[in-house]
C-alpha positions as CSV (number, residue, x, y, z in Angstrom):
1,M,44.2,63.8,-23.5
2,R,43.3,61.2,-21.3
3,E,39.1,62.0,-22.4
4,A,40.2,61.7,-25.8
5,L,41.2,58.3,-25.1
6,L,38.5,57.2,-23.4
7,N,36.5,58.7,-26.1
8,K,38.4,56.5,-28.5
9,R,37.9,53.2,-26.5
10,S,34.6,54.1,-26.1
11,S,33.7,54.4,-29.8
12,R,35.8,51.2,-30.7
13,I,33.5,49.4,-28.2
14,I,30.9,50.4,-29.7
15,A,31.5,49.8,-32.7
16,W,32.6,46.0,-32.3
17,L,29.3,45.2,-30.5
18,V,27.5,47.0,-33.9
19,A,29.5,44.9,-35.5
20,F,28.6,41.7,-33.8
21,A,25.0,42.3,-33.7
22,A,25.2,42.8,-37.1
23,L,26.8,39.4,-37.8
24,L,24.4,37.7,-35.5
25,L,21.6,38.9,-37.3
26,S,23.2,38.1,-40.5
27,T,23.9,34.5,-39.5
28,Q,22.0,31.6,-40.3
29,F,22.4,28.9,-36.9
30,T,20.7,25.8,-36.6
31,L,20.5,24.3,-33.3
32,V,21.6,20.8,-32.3
33,P,18.1,19.8,-31.2
34,T,18.6,19.5,-27.5
35,V,15.5,21.2,-26.5
36,K,12.1,20.2,-26.3
37,A,10.8,18.4,-29.7
38,A,7.8,20.6,-29.3
39,Q,9.8,24.2,-29.5
40,A,12.1,22.5,-32.0
41,Q,9.3,22.0,-34.0
42,G,7.7,25.3,-33.1
43,A,10.6,27.3,-33.8
44,A,11.4,25.6,-37.7
45,A,7.4,26.3,-38.2
46,A,7.9,29.4,-37.6
47,A,10.8,30.0,-39.9
48,G,8.7,28.1,-42.9
49,V,10.4,24.4,-42.5
50,P,8.5,21.5,-42.4
51,P,8.3,19.9,-39.2
52,R,10.6,16.6,-38.6
53,T,9.1,13.9,-39.7
54,Y,9.9,10.1,-39.6
55,V,11.0,8.0,-42.5
56,G,12.3,4.7,-41.5
57,S,15.8,2.8,-41.3
58,S,16.0,1.8,-44.3
59,T,16.0,5.9,-45.6
60,C,19.2,5.8,-43.3
61,R,20.8,2.9,-45.0
62,Q,21.7,5.2,-48.3
63,C,24.5,7.3,-46.6
64,H,25.0,5.2,-43.6
65,A,25.2,1.7,-45.4
66,A,28.2,0.4,-43.1
67,T,26.5,1.2,-39.7
68,Y,23.2,0.0,-40.8
69,E,24.4,-3.2,-41.6
70,R,26.1,-3.7,-38.6
71,W,22.7,-2.6,-36.9
72,S,20.5,-4.6,-39.0
73,K,21.9,-7.7,-37.1
74,T,21.5,-6.3,-33.3
75,R,18.5,-7.6,-31.2
76,M,17.4,-4.3,-31.1
77,A,16.9,-4.5,-35.0
78,N,15.4,-7.8,-34.4
79,V,13.2,-7.9,-31.0
80,V,10.3,-8.3,-33.1
81,T,9.5,-10.1,-36.0
82,D,6.7,-11.5,-38.1
83,P,6.6,-14.8,-38.1
84,R,5.6,-15.4,-41.7
85,V,7.8,-13.1,-43.2
86,H,11.0,-14.7,-40.4
87,P,10.2,-18.2,-40.2
88,E,13.3,-18.8,-38.8
89,A,12.8,-16.1,-35.7
90,V,10.5,-19.1,-34.6
91,L,12.4,-20.6,-31.6
92,P,10.6,-23.5,-30.4
93,D,9.0,-26.6,-32.3
94,F,5.1,-25.5,-32.4
95,T,4.6,-29.1,-33.9
96,R,4.9,-30.5,-30.2
97,P,2.1,-30.5,-28.5
98,D,2.3,-28.9,-24.6
99,P,-0.5,-28.2,-22.6
100,L,0.5,-24.6,-22.1
101,K,0.8,-23.8,-25.4
102,T,-2.8,-23.7,-26.1
103,F,-2.4,-21.5,-29.7
104,T,-1.1,-22.4,-33.0
105,L,1.7,-20.4,-35.2
106,N,-1.1,-19.4,-37.2
107,D,-2.4,-17.5,-34.6
108,V,0.8,-15.9,-34.2
109,A,1.1,-12.3,-35.8
110,L,4.1,-11.0,-33.9
111,I,7.1,-12.7,-31.8
112,Y,9.0,-10.7,-29.2
113,G,12.4,-11.8,-28.0
114,S,15.3,-14.2,-28.8
115,K,17.9,-14.1,-25.9
116,W,16.1,-15.1,-23.0
117,K,12.4,-15.6,-23.5
118,Q,10.7,-15.7,-26.9
119,R,6.7,-14.4,-26.4
120,Y,3.5,-14.5,-28.9
121,F,1.0,-12.2,-30.0
122,T,-2.1,-12.4,-31.7
123,K,-3.8,-9.6,-33.7
124,I,-7.4,-8.7,-33.0
125,G,-8.4,-5.6,-35.0
126,N,-5.5,-3.2,-34.9
127,D,-4.5,-4.5,-31.4
128,Y,-1.9,-7.4,-30.5
129,Y,-2.9,-9.4,-27.5
130,P,-0.3,-11.7,-25.7
131,E,-0.4,-15.5,-25.7
132,P,-0.7,-17.1,-22.3
133,A,2.8,-19.6,-23.0
134,Q,6.3,-17.9,-23.6
135,W,9.3,-20.1,-24.4
136,D,11.9,-20.3,-22.4
137,V,15.2,-20.1,-24.2
138,S,18.1,-21.3,-21.6
139,H,16.1,-24.4,-20.6
140,R,14.0,-25.1,-24.1
141,V,10.5,-25.2,-22.3
142,W,7.4,-23.5,-22.5
143,R,6.5,-21.6,-19.2
144,A,2.9,-19.9,-18.6
145,Y,3.0,-16.1,-19.4
146,F,0.4,-13.7,-17.6
147,V,1.2,-10.8,-15.6
148,Q,0.4,-11.6,-11.9
149,P,-1.5,-9.5,-9.4
150,N,0.9,-7.1,-7.2
151,T,4.0,-6.5,-9.7
152,D,3.9,-4.2,-12.4
153,W,1.9,-1.3,-11.5
154,W,-0.6,-0.9,-14.2
155,V,-1.7,-4.3,-13.6
156,P,-5.1,-3.3,-11.1
157,F,-6.0,-1.1,-14.2
158,Y,-6.5,-4.0,-16.6
159,P,-8.7,-7.4,-16.6
160,A,-7.0,-10.3,-15.6
161,D,-7.3,-11.6,-19.3
162,N,-4.5,-11.5,-21.5
163,M,-7.1,-10.7,-24.6
164,K,-7.9,-7.6,-22.8
165,R,-4.3,-6.4,-21.9
166,P,-3.6,-4.9,-25.5
167,T,0.4,-4.8,-26.2
168,G,0.1,-0.9,-27.8
169,P,-0.3,0.7,-24.3
170,L,1.8,-1.6,-22.5
171,C,4.3,-3.0,-24.8
172,D,4.8,-1.5,-28.5
173,G,6.4,2.2,-27.7
174,C,9.3,0.8,-26.8
175,H,9.5,-1.9,-29.6
176,S,8.8,0.4,-32.5
177,V,9.7,3.9,-33.8
178,N,6.8,6.6,-33.5
179,Y,4.0,4.6,-31.8
180,D,1.0,6.5,-32.5
181,I,-1.8,6.1,-30.0
182,K,-4.2,7.3,-32.0
183,T,-4.0,5.2,-35.0
184,K,-2.4,2.0,-33.4
185,S,0.3,2.5,-36.2
186,V,4.1,2.3,-36.2
187,T,6.7,3.8,-38.9
188,E,8.7,0.9,-38.3
189,W,8.6,-2.3,-36.1
190,N,12.0,-2.6,-33.4
191,V,14.6,-0.4,-32.3
192,G,15.4,1.6,-35.7
193,C,17.9,4.5,-36.5
194,E,15.1,7.2,-35.0
195,R,14.7,5.9,-31.9
196,C,18.1,7.0,-31.0
197,H,18.2,9.8,-33.4
198,G,15.0,11.2,-33.7
199,P,13.0,12.3,-36.6
200,G,15.3,11.8,-40.1
201,S,13.5,14.0,-42.5
202,E,15.1,17.2,-42.1
203,H,18.5,15.4,-42.2
204,V,18.0,13.8,-45.4
205,R,16.6,17.0,-46.9
206,R,19.9,18.3,-45.8
207,P,22.2,16.5,-44.5
208,S,24.8,17.6,-41.5
209,A,25.7,17.1,-38.2
210,Q,23.2,19.9,-37.3
211,T,20.0,18.2,-38.5
212,I,20.2,15.2,-36.8
213,V,20.0,14.1,-32.7
214,N,23.7,12.7,-32.2
215,P,23.3,11.3,-28.7
216,A,27.1,11.5,-28.1
217,K,26.9,15.5,-28.5
218,L,23.6,15.7,-25.9
219,D,25.1,16.1,-22.0
220,F,25.1,13.0,-20.2
221,V,21.7,13.1,-18.8
222,R,19.8,13.3,-22.3
223,A,22.6,11.1,-24.0
224,N,21.7,8.1,-20.9
225,D,17.9,9.3,-21.5
226,T,18.1,7.8,-25.2
227,C,18.5,4.2,-23.3
228,I,16.7,4.9,-19.9
229,Q,13.3,6.0,-21.9
230,C,12.9,2.2,-23.0
231,H,15.7,0.6,-20.3
232,S,13.8,1.3,-17.0
233,Q,10.8,0.7,-15.3
234,G,8.5,3.9,-14.7
235,Q,5.0,5.4,-15.3
236,P,4.3,8.1,-17.9
237,L,3.6,11.4,-15.7
238,K,0.2,12.0,-17.8
239,N,-1.9,8.5,-17.1
240,P,-4.4,7.3,-18.2
241,I,-3.9,8.9,-21.7
242,E,-7.5,8.9,-23.5
243,G,-8.9,6.5,-21.0
244,Q,-5.3,4.1,-21.5
245,Y,-2.7,3.5,-19.0
246,Y,0.7,3.5,-20.7
247,D,3.9,1.8,-19.9
248,W,6.2,3.8,-21.4
249,P,7.1,7.3,-21.8
250,V,4.2,8.4,-24.3
251,G,4.9,11.7,-26.4
252,F,8.7,11.5,-26.0
253,H,10.8,12.0,-28.9
254,Q,14.7,11.9,-28.9
255,G,15.7,15.6,-28.5
256,G,13.2,16.1,-26.1
257,N,14.0,16.0,-22.0
258,L,12.5,12.4,-20.4
259,K,11.8,13.9,-17.2
260,D,8.9,15.7,-19.0
261,F,7.3,12.9,-19.8
262,W,8.6,10.1,-17.4
263,R,9.5,9.3,-14.0
264,L,11.1,6.3,-12.8
265,E,9.7,3.6,-10.4
266,E,9.7,4.8,-7.2
267,H,11.4,3.1,-4.1
268,K,11.1,2.8,-0.6
269,L,14.9,2.3,1.1
270,G,14.9,-0.9,3.1
271,E,11.7,-2.5,1.2
272,T,11.9,-5.2,-1.4
273,T,9.3,-5.3,-4.1
274,F,8.3,-7.1,-7.5
275,T,10.8,-4.1,-8.9
276,H,13.2,-3.1,-6.0
277,F,15.5,-5.2,-3.7
278,A,15.8,-3.1,-0.2
279,D,19.1,-1.4,-1.0
280,G,17.2,0.1,-4.3
281,S,18.9,-2.1,-6.9
282,A,16.7,-4.3,-9.6
283,H,14.8,-6.9,-8.3
284,K,13.7,-7.4,-12.4
285,N,15.3,-7.0,-15.4
286,R,14.4,-3.9,-18.0
287,M,15.5,-1.7,-15.3
288,Q,19.0,-0.9,-16.3
289,G,18.4,2.6,-16.2
290,N,17.1,2.4,-12.6
291,D,20.3,1.1,-11.5
292,F,22.6,3.1,-13.3
293,V,20.9,6.4,-12.2
294,Q,22.1,5.4,-8.5
295,S,25.7,4.6,-9.9
296,V,29.0,6.7,-9.6
297,M,29.7,5.9,-13.1
298,Y,26.7,7.7,-13.8
299,R,27.4,10.8,-11.4
300,R,30.9,11.0,-13.2
301,G,29.2,11.3,-16.5
302,V,29.4,7.9,-17.9
303,T,27.1,7.0,-20.7
304,C,25.4,3.5,-21.5
305,F,27.3,3.7,-25.0
306,S,30.7,4.3,-23.3
307,C,30.3,0.6,-23.0
308,H,28.1,-0.8,-25.7
309,D,27.5,0.5,-29.2
310,P,23.9,0.1,-30.1
311,H,24.7,-0.1,-33.7
312,G,26.3,-3.8,-33.2
313,T,29.7,-5.5,-31.8
314,S,30.4,-9.2,-32.4
315,N,30.7,-9.2,-28.6
316,T,28.1,-9.9,-26.0
317,A,25.7,-7.6,-25.4
318,D,27.1,-5.0,-27.9
319,L,30.0,-4.3,-25.7
320,I,32.8,-2.3,-27.3
321,K,35.3,-4.9,-26.2
322,P,35.1,-8.3,-24.7
323,V,33.5,-8.1,-21.2
324,G,36.7,-9.2,-19.8
325,Q,38.2,-5.8,-21.2
326,V,35.6,-3.1,-21.4
327,C,36.2,-2.4,-17.5
328,L,39.5,-1.9,-18.0
329,T,39.1,1.0,-20.8
330,C,39.1,3.4,-17.8
331,H,39.9,1.2,-14.7
332,G,43.5,-0.8,-13.8
333,P,46.0,-0.8,-11.4
334,A,48.0,2.3,-12.6
335,S,44.9,4.4,-13.5
336,P,43.2,6.9,-10.8
337,N,39.8,5.4,-11.6
338,G,41.4,2.4,-9.4
339,P,41.9,-0.5,-8.3
340,R,44.0,0.7,-6.3
341,T,46.7,-2.4,-6.1
342,A,49.8,-2.8,-8.1
343,T,48.5,-5.6,-10.3
344,L,45.1,-6.7,-11.4
345,E,45.3,-9.8,-9.3
346,E,45.7,-8.3,-6.0
347,H,42.4,-6.3,-6.5
348,T,40.2,-9.4,-7.7
349,H,41.9,-12.0,-5.6
350,H,41.5,-14.4,-8.5
351,Q,44.0,-15.8,-11.3
352,R,44.1,-13.3,-14.1
353,G,41.6,-15.0,-16.9
354,S,39.3,-16.5,-14.7
355,A,35.8,-15.7,-14.3
356,G,36.1,-14.7,-11.1
357,S,38.9,-12.3,-12.6
358,Q,36.6,-10.4,-14.6
359,C,35.5,-7.2,-13.0
360,V,31.4,-8.1,-13.9
361,A,32.1,-10.7,-11.6
362,C,31.8,-8.6,-8.3
363,H,30.5,-5.1,-9.2
364,M,27.6,-6.9,-11.6
365,P,26.4,-9.9,-10.5
366,K,23.1,-11.4,-12.3
367,N,20.6,-10.3,-9.6
368,A,17.5,-9.1,-11.8
369,Q,15.7,-11.8,-12.9
370,T,14.4,-12.0,-16.6
371,I,12.3,-15.6,-16.8
372,A,12.5,-18.6,-14.4
373,D,16.0,-19.1,-12.6
374,I,17.9,-16.6,-15.2
375,N,18.9,-13.4,-14.5
376,V,20.4,-10.0,-15.6
377,R,23.3,-8.0,-14.4
378,N,22.9,-5.1,-12.0
379,H,24.3,-1.9,-13.2
380,T,24.6,0.0,-10.2
381,F,28.7,-1.5,-10.3
382,A,28.4,-1.4,-6.4
383,F,29.8,-4.5,-4.6
384,M,27.2,-6.3,-2.8
385,P,28.6,-7.5,0.7
386,P,27.7,-10.9,2.6
387,R,25.4,-8.4,5.3
388,M,23.5,-7.7,2.3
389,T,22.0,-11.1,1.9
390,D,21.7,-12.2,5.3
391,E,19.7,-8.8,6.0
392,F,17.9,-8.0,2.9
393,K,18.4,-11.0,1.1
394,I,20.0,-9.6,-1.7
395,P,22.4,-12.1,-3.6
396,N,26.1,-11.2,-3.2
397,A,28.0,-11.9,-5.7
398,C,30.7,-14.3,-4.0
399,A,28.0,-16.7,-3.0
400,S,26.8,-16.5,-6.9
401,C,29.4,-18.4,-8.0
402,H,30.5,-20.5,-4.7
403,A,26.8,-21.5,-4.5
404,D,28.1,-24.0,-1.9
405,K,29.3,-21.7,0.5
406,T,27.4,-19.7,3.1
407,T,27.6,-15.5,3.8
408,A,29.9,-16.6,7.1
409,W,32.7,-17.9,4.8
410,V,32.0,-15.0,2.5
411,R,32.6,-13.2,5.5
412,E,35.9,-14.7,6.7
413,S,37.1,-14.9,3.1
414,L,37.0,-11.4,2.7
415,K,38.6,-10.5,6.0
416,S,42.2,-12.0,5.0
417,W,42.0,-9.7,1.6
418,G,44.3,-7.1,2.8
419,T,42.9,-4.6,0.0
420,V,39.3,-4.4,1.3
421,S,38.2,-2.2,3.8
422,P,37.2,-4.0,6.7
423,W,34.2,-1.9,7.0
424,R,32.6,-3.1,3.8
425,V,32.9,-6.7,4.7
426,D,30.6,-6.4,7.4
């Protein structure tokens, strides 16, 4: 009897396995493109499906009109402009003479930037080259523009002449969609839809969630790499490429694996460089990714778009909420994420609604230089104690606001805060 029951059970298991195998063979699965782009293209070719190609953001507008309209007003969508098409994008008055401005608006083929600085590029052949002056938006003055020796890693590989430093290898890969290093052409200028979602031809042909990359559905590493590919200082793994040194991840397409194309700029702890402070935090702009991967937030699976909406919002830096509220989405007095005080004021020691009560004031001080004395925020979210200023010249958040105070004053103030560990003051 027992043997008969065992045989019957075995038969059922075998029948179930056969049925499941048949189901697998008869069902067509479309994988969300989270494998390497080359593998995905190879699988598509084997299945007789045309390789995915870029179609341009205007094509996406047909089905995603509301999202497109929001995105079209962002700085991401307008970082590169043609002054002949958009004369309103030109910020300085080119008719006023200045010894640094040795070129005219007629010489300018493309403009980069509008928030902190604006740079100007002339076209020679099928390459673009930087003019020798840039506009400081905050101070409304012209400043010289030339990347100095002992700064960016690529400087030794290019002549000390702006007209011999083309933007294709050094800039354009991040300021466009699908920059082709052979033809020096782009699908479109600016950070278009496909910069983050990958080539869209298959999605246009067969609209579904399975035929386009959605960073929100990727694992947190690849999701963040969507932004880190451009918001970081690093070098391609393969360099030079056909005799040119590139300063962006050549060959990477969304859905691939960024680490196969790009490595973040290395740093030796305790050493202050053009790119890093001694603790490894950003010393200059375009290092949000370098900062963020060091943070507890990153290790807990937080993504860039947990705080920012790249499709655009009415908040500064396209934050999902106003700066005074976005951190409180996950943090707060009653939250296990902290702060561990009964009220917010007990944690910040500043009046609610004041500049000092904002989380970013202490946890994201403006340390990374972008132009002159204009800095952008640190993205390690680490509080910089006064000791870091005294020993390593890293600006601390308290003295950044209380500019007339010394680090000794900061120390004594923090010692009076019963909610701060004494081991973090010194």
